[in-house]
N, C-alpha and C positions, 0 to 999 in steps of 0.2 A: 623779613626774609624769608620767602618761602623755602624752605629745606623738604624735599620731598620727592621721589620719583615722577612725578610728572607735571606738566607745566598747566597753569591757569589758563592757558592760553596760547594758539599756536603763534603767534604775530610778535615779533619783538623789535625795536630799533637795532638793538644789539647782542650779538650771542656770542659769548666767550665760553672758549673749548679749554679747559682744563683748569682745575682751581688751586695751581700750585702757587709757586713765587711770583709770578708773574699775573697771574690770572685773579688772583685775589686783589692784588692790586687795580689792576683794570677795572673791572665790573665794580670795587666798590667807589672808585672815584668818579665813572661814568654814571653810576646810580645817583652820585650827588646832586646832581639836576631831575629833579621832579616830572619835568616834562618826558622823558625817556623812559622806555621799559627796557631793560636787562636780562638776558638769562646766563649764568654760569653753570656750566656740564661740566661735570666730575665722572668719572668712568668707577672713580672707588667709593668707599663708604662714607660716614661722617669720620670724626676725628674724636670719637668716643674713648678709645682705649685708653687706660690709664699710664700705661707705659710712654704714651707721647709726653705727658707732662713730667715726668721724672727724667730729667737730664742724662742722669749716667746708664739707663736702660734701655739707648735708642737701639743698640743692637739686638734687643728682646722684639723690635717691631722688623727686622730682616728676615725675609723668605715667609711670610704671613700674607694676610689680605690686604695688607695695608702697604705693600711691595708690590713692584713690578716683576722682580725676579728676573732681570734679563740675565742673557750669558751670550758672550761675545763670542764670534767666530774663533778658530785656533789663531794664537799668534805665533809665526813661526819664530820670531825672535824672541819668544818667550818660551822657548823649548816646545811649541806645539799647545801649550795650556789655552782651555775655552776659560775667560774669567767670567767673575760673578758681579752683576753691576746692578744694585740694589737702586730704586728709584721709588718717589714715593706716591704712594697709590690712596690719595686719600684729601680732605679737605685739608689746605696747606701745602700737599705735595710733599716736596724734598723737606722743605722748612720744618715740616713732623718728624721728622724722622732724621735729621742730621746732627753733626756734632755743635751746632748754634752758634759757630764762630763766625763773627761781622768784622770781616776785613775787604774792606774796597778795593786793594791793591794798589798799585803805583800810580805816579801821573802820567808816567811815558805811555802807560798802557792804552789811556784815554786820549792822550794828543795823536797814538797812531791811531786811534779810530776815526778822529776828526780828521785824518790825512784820507782815510779809506770811505768815510762815510759823510764829511761836510762839517763844520765847524761846530754844530750844535753839540755834536757827540765828544767836543776835545773836555779835557780835565775841566778847566776854568767854566765852561756852560754845564757840565754835568754834575757839579760838586753841588749844586743847590739842591739837585733832585736826591742826592744822599740824603742832606740836611733836611729836606721836606718828608722822609722817612722816620728818622731818626728822634728817639725819646730817650737822652742818655740820663742814666739815675745815679751816676757815681761822680766821684770829685773829678776834677778838671786841671790839668797844669796849662790849658789854651782853650780858652771858650770859644774860639772860634771854629774849633775842627767839628763837634758833634752838633746837631740840631737838637732839641729841647721839647719840641709840642709835638713830634711826628706820631704815627699811629704803634712803630716799633720800638720797644723797650730794650734799649743797648744797655748794659750792665757790666762792672766789674766781676771778676769770678768771685762769688761768696765764701767760699769756704776752700782754697786753693789747697792741696798738698803741701806738707813741708819740704818734698823734693823738688817742688817746680820752683822756688827761692834759691835752690841749691843748682838746678839747671840756670836760670839767669846767672847767678854768679858767677857760672862755669864760663858765660858767651861773656860778661865783662872780661874774665880775666883771660880771656884769648883773643882780646880785643874788639868785640863786637860792643857797640854803644846799647844803653839801654834805653829805651825812647818811653820818654812821657806819654806820647798816644801812638797807639799801632796805624791807626788811620791817618795821620798826617801824609802830606802829598809824596813824600819821600819815607818809605817804612824799612828804609836800611838799619839792622839793628835787631832788637830782641825787645819781648814785653809780655806782658801777662794779658792771655786772650780776651779781649770783649766777646760779651754774648748775648745772645736774643733770650733773654729771660727775665721772669719780672718774680722778686720775694723768691728766687731761687729756684722757679718752674721755669719750662719751656714757654715762650711767646711765637708762636708761629705767625707765618703770614694771613693764615686763617683768624687767629685771634686779633692781631693787629687790625687788620682791616675788614674783616667780613663781619665779626663780633657787634661793631658798633652801627653796623648796615642793617641790625635784625629787625627795625621797626619801618623799613623801607618799604613800601608797600609796591615801588616801580622794580624791586631786585628780586628773582627767581634764582634760588640754587638749586640743581638737580643732580641730586647724587644718585650711585650705581646706574649712571647710563652712559653704554657705552656710544660714541661719534664713530659713525662705520663710514660718512664720507660727506662729500660737500653737494650741494644741489646748485645750477647752473642756469640761469636763463642767457643764452647766447655765450659772452664773455663776462657775464656779470656773475658774480655768486650771489645767491641770494638767500642761502639757508644752509640747513644740516641733514642728514638723516641719522638716524642713533637707534640702536638697540636698545629698548626698555620704555620707550614712548610710541603710543599708539599712532600717533601721526607725524610727521616730518614738522619741524621748527622753521622758520621764515625770519630774515633781516631785512627789516626795511633800508637801514644804513649800511652795516659792515658786519662781518664775520671776522672774529680775530682769535686765531691758533696761540694757543699757550699752553700746547700740551709736551712743551721742552724740546731739546735737542735730540731726543729719539723720535717721541710720537709727533710732534707739526712735521717733520721732512716724511714721516709715514704715511699720514695722511694728504699729505699734496699730493705724494707721489698715486695714494690708492684712488685719488679723484681726478687724476690724469694730469698734473703739474709736474713736470721733470725731465730728467733726459729721454728723449724721445725712442731712441733706440731702446732702451734697459726697458722702458714701459711697454714698447711694444711687444719686446721678447717675452715680458712676465705675461700678457695678454689683457693691457690697459690700454684703452681708449686716450690717443693724447687731447687734452686740451688747451695745454701751453704749454711751449717747449722751453725748458728750464733748465739746463743741462746741469747746474751747479747745486740742486736740491740734493741733501744729503750728502754731499762731497765738504771738504774742510772740517770734518770731524777732528777737534783736540780733545784732551783729556790730561789731567795733571796724573801721571806716575807714580804711584811712591813703594817706595822701601822700609821694612820697619828694621830698625836696629835695636833689637830686644835683648836687655839683659835680665839676669837674674838678680833680686834686690837683697842686700845683707841684711837690711831692717824691715820687720813686720809693719811697714808705713805704706804699702801702696794701696790701688784701690782694689786689689784681689780680697774679696771679703765684704765689699762695700755692702753688701744686700744682707747685712746681719737684721735681726730684727732691733734691734738697740738703734741702728740706723736708720731704716725705716720709720721707726718712731721718730728721731730726729727730725727728719725731711717731713712727715706728715703733719708732725705738730708746730714746726717753727721754720719750714722752707732753710734748715742746715743741715750741714754733714756731708760727707763725701756723694752722696746721692744727687749735690746739687753740680757735681763736676761734670762737665761737656766733655772730660777724657781729654782733650787736648788744650790741656791749662796756660802753656806758653808756645810762643812760635818766635823763632829768629830767622830773618831774612838776609842771604847773604851772596855775595858774588865769588864764582870761583875761579875769576881770573881777574887782575888788573885794569885790562882793558876795557872790563863791559862799564857802562854807564849807569844800569840798575841790576839788583838781584836776579839772579838766573836759577836761586833754590833754596826752598824755605826747610827750616827743620822744625817740626811738631812736636813739641814734647806730651808726652802722656804719662803720668806718675800711676803706670799698671802695664801691665804685657798684655798688650794689644795685637792677638794673634787670629788670622784667618777672619776677617771682619769682626771680631768678639763673637764670632760663632763658638769655636774651639773653647771648651772651658778649663780654665788653668785656676789650678788649686795653689800653686805659689805665687810669691810675691817677685813681681818684675818690674821693669821701666822700659818705657819704649821712645827712641827719636824717629820719627817718620821723616823720612827724605824724600821731597817732593821736589819732581822735575818742573820748574814755572814755566819755562817757554820754550817745549817742544818744536824742533824742526819736524819730528813726525806727524803725520797727517791720516784719518783714515777715510769712511763712508759708512754712511745708512743705504742698506737697499731692500729693495723687498724680497721675500723668502715666499711670498704666494699673495694673492688677490684678497683673500679674506681677511677683514681687520682684527680678527683674533688670532692669526699666525703672526707670529711676534716678526719685526722684521731683522734683516741681517746686519750684525752691529759689528763692522771691523775698524779698532781703534787703530791700526797701525803701529802699535806701540815700538819703537827702537828701531824703526824701519832706515831714520835717517843715522849717519855715520856718527854723528857729533852728539848725541842724546846720551848713550850709553856711559862714554867718559866723564861728562858732567855731572850726572849722576850718580858717578862713583865718587867723584870729588867732593860732593855733599856727604856721601857716606864717611869717608874718610875725616871729616870735620864733625859727624857726629859720634866717630870714634874718639877725637882728640877731645871732645867734651865729655865723655864717659870716663876717661883717663884724668880728668883736674881736677885738683884734688879740694874744689868744692862740690863736686859730685861722685869721686872715687869713693869715699868710703861708703855708700848706698850699693855696690857694682859687686857683684861675685861670680863674673863669669858671664859668658854669653847663652842665650836662650835660644834655642830652634824656632824658626830655620835659619837665624841668624848663623852663621860660623862661626864669628869672631874676627879680630884682627888676622886676616889671612892675605897672601898675596893678590896682585890684581888679577888674575886668571883665576882663581878660584872664586874671589870677589865677583867678578864679572857672572861668572856659572852661576853661585846664590842668588843675584840679582834676576837672572833669566829663569830663574827656578822658584822665585818668591813674591816677585814686585807685585802690587796692584793696584788696581783705582783707587783715587781718591775721589770717586763721586763727582767730577766736573765735567762732564762733556758737554761741550758748545759748540759752534761755528755752522752747523748743519743747512741753514737758512741764512747764510751772511749777508748782512746791509753793505751797501756802499753805493757810490756815487756810480762806477761804472755800468756798463748793459749788462754785462756779465753775471752780476749779483741777482740772488734769488729776492731779494729786497731791497727798496730803494731806501733813499736815508731816511723816509718819512715812516720806514716799516711796510710799506704798501707791497704787497706781491707783484712783480713784473709778470706782464702779459694775460693778468684778469683786472677784473674791477670789484668794488667791495670786498675785499680781503688782506689781511693783515696777520703780519705773525708779530709776538711780541713776547719774548722767552729768551732764554740764553742761546739758544739757535742762530740768533741775528747777530752774535759777536762776531765781529772780522777777525777778531785775533783775542785768544784766550789772555784772562787777566793773570797779573803775578799776586794772587791771593785765594780768595774762596769766591764762589760765584753767587751765592746766595743775595749778599748785600748790591753787585751790580746788575743783577735782575731786577732786583725791585727798583733801581735807579732807573732803568730802560723803561718799565714798565710805569713808573710816574710820570715819567715823559713823555710816554708814548700814549697816555690819557690825555694829556694835555695837547697834543698834536691830533688825537682823534676829535677833540671839542673844538681844536681851532678850524681843522677841516669841515666840521658838520656845519659850522655858522659860512 
């Protein structure tokens, strides 16, 4: 693997743009064929920073050179606030700075994809790609759930906090089943969170997929190279232009955009693929009319129910010298925590066939994305709206690639979203009041106001809800002609171009987006090889 800022030649069979959860998979899988040349182009630096390897240190990567550091448009339903959106900007992308939760989602998520984009995206067809990626390292109650030979290490929590068991006991005490496997087809219930770790250290998509490709002479990984646009010959995409390279790169077969739910539609629009009226208004020449580029943006909105901890057992102070030594010497201790140590998937109404809210348990005070230092002990249950009815969009804010696009998630613009989120908050309050967890609780911690009436709680949500870092859907795949990509992820209206990342999801999953993005990329790499033949 040639990892440097310049390519060894300007022509490749495949050019992959973005070295995140999807791009690492696609580049590694395509380069398994020694007869093709592959370039993987990443705008961020190499993943050398030590905090990447320390699970509990991921908030220290926010607002650094390893983070795109995006800001949304003002959200009117959230009090006019502009929300901070961190996204990974290094090898591994967001898998190098996320909370490492390996959660596939619910069977119904993928069966809905199968209706929208064809049977190959249904659960029964897609599950083999999860298993192809996975290398489960812990005990299992059902040996058929996880794969055991894949590139991505999946492990149980190495040293869970004592309060995490109390959270699970409270869940069980309120009627939620404790699941032997969180990644079973139906994850209704609660469980310890499986994590992308090996021996207590983060294991990103770059670790799993790119490192084994290090000796392949047909794979070039170019870091600190910002792609500024696509090159065309008529309606065919023939390569890319990029800042940081002396000459454009040419693709004999395909260019694959894996720049994420923000970056991929941004590059399409800058290159003239999008809504003709919006492109013309921005001064961009239209190459292909695709009005849905950038639309259907969905994200998981989260509200943190945070309380003071009555005993000094939380993750506050986890970075002590003694704990640093435990981590460095043995890969043990609270620094191995991914912060979101357990999760519960619940239904807020009896009429629902699948969970609509997730409760993520953090044995620490997770305030302001972990950016605000907190010296007192605390506990958090993050309440996540899994299937929002609200949608937003990505738009151009300028024609220079260095100008960030306009991100409008449209949070809580659908009337049914806020009541469901509030119902989840009431369940979190019920768990903190349960005898199993109550001994650790000594009152609310701001900005959570405590158990208040619905009007005050709704105000609190509008004042403090934040992203759970899961944007999807802006280049959705589908069988219909209006979709941005077809069921084989080829961009409609042009040739030689695909999108492979979370932006192609027709609908957000009931879980976390790293695992399904990897599975999408595994299937996409197989499709690309098939189409080349």
